[in-house]
DOGUMAR-301337 format. One record per residue (C-alpha): y, z, x; residue in one letter. Coordinates in steps of 0.2 Angstrom, whole numbers, plus 5000, padded with zeros to 4 digits. Layout:
<sites>
YZXA ...
</sites>
This chain:
<sites>
565554165469M 566554325468N 566154465477F 566054635469V 566054795474I 564754895467T 564555085463A 563855135479D 565055055489G 564154905493S 564454715487K 563654625477T 564054435471I 564554365454F 563654195450H 564754125438E 563653975432A 562354075429I 563554245422G 562754395433E 562654465447H 561554465460Y 561154645462H 561654805451S 563254865448K 562855015450H 562355005466G 561754845476A 561054925492V 560455065481Q 559354965469E 558654855482S 557954985490R 557355085476H 556654945469V 556054855481F 555854945497L 555055105488Q 554355065473S 553754915481G 553154895501L 553055085504Q 552055105487Y 550954965495Y 550655065512R 550455225504E 548955145493H 548155025502T 547055155513S 545555025514D 546554895524R 547954885537P 549754955537T 550454905552N 550754725544T 551254655528V 551754495520S 552854495507I 553454345494L 555154365486E 555754265470V 557354255474G 558054255491F 559854255485G 560854365496T 559554415509G 560054605504L 557954655499N 557454555515F 558654645528L 558154815521L 556454765523T 556654705541A 557454865544A 556054975538Y 554754875546C 555754895562H 555755075561Q 554055075557Q 553354965570N 552654845556V 552554675557K 553254585543L 552954395537V 554054365523Y 554354225514T 555754195500G 555954065487I 557754005483E 558153855473A 560153865477Y 560353945494P 562054035499L 563053975513E 562654075529A 564654105528E 564654185513I 563154295517I 564154355532A 565454435522Q 564254535512T 564454695523G 562554715522Y 562654735543E 563054925540K 561354955531Q 560354875547I 560154895566Q 561354765573A 560354665584T 559354615567L 561054575558W 561654445571H 559754385573S 559754345554F 561254265555L 561054165567A 559254115560H 559554095542Y 560153945538T 558453845550P 557553985542A 557953855526L 556853725533S 555553825546S 554853985551T 556054095561Q 555554225572S 557054355567I 556154475582T 554554455589K 553654565575E 554754495560I 554654315555A 555754235541L 555254075531T 556454035515I 555653885504A 557153795499H 556253725483Q 556053765464E 554853895461V 553553775451L 553553665466T 553053805480F 551553825488N 550753915501S 549253915511G 549754125513Q 549354245502R 550454405500F 550254585500D 551954615489V 552754515478L 554754545476Y 555254455459F 557154465458D 557654315448A 559354315438F 558654415419A 557854325407A 559454305394V 559954205410H 558554115416Q 557154115404P 556053995410E 555954135425M 554954245417W 553754145406N 551954125407L 552053985418E 553254035432T 552354225433L 550454145433E 551154025449H 552054155458V 550754285457C 549254175462S 549854195479F 549754385478L 548054465486N 546954555476P 547554745476G 549454665481G 550954735472V 551954655461F 553854745456V 555354685449T 556954785441Y 556554725424A 555254795411I 554854705395T 553754705380G 553454515384N 553354555405L 552054685402K 550854555392R 551154435403I 550554525418M 549054595409K 548454435401S 548454355422I 547354515427G 548754655433F 548654845428T 550254885424I 551455025428E 553155095420K 554055155436A 555955265436P 557055125438G 558455115449A 560355185443P 560855115427G 558955055423K 557755215415R 556055095417E 555454945429M 553954875431L 552554875444R 550854795445A 549454785454V 548354625455K 546554675449I 545154655462S 543654535459Q 542654715461C 543654785449D 543254675435D 
</sites>
């Protein structure tokens, strides 16, 4: 694992076996904040006036370095939003590696230290990062994941399809999206014709949203409610 400084000064990691960085070289924190926090969670809260927004449940495919969780937790902590967060990660990083990312610069010190203390235990059971923030990391392959929980927002942050095509096919996307509530929001940094076709076929309305630096567009999709059918 090699650390790389990205364009916004934050670090990412280059995964040699996959041949890809965990985050954008154009700015790791910038990408995470734009794609997942702003275009995902904040969009959901602004467009769901028919349901309570002081609590939110998030499923992430590809927990990786934990950056998306950390920025989300920091936002929810500031906004007094209760957060239930589940990440799926088949190949979790060691806590010692995550501790070297420098992401403590982006969040409250108490959150950072609590996250580091609870990261490894979260791989086997739900952990309370704060009284209002719960974290579970499902240490398993994505297609073996199952949960009785239904989620409001889905962060899809798998490695790119050129490196992991199996993560972007109909079987995988249909499986993970089955855990999303009707009206829930799916966001990812990528957008392709095949991805748009799949998301439409499994019951989503899709939108081309502005991409993070280095990408012109990204995909946001909303799961169609039964009453919209």
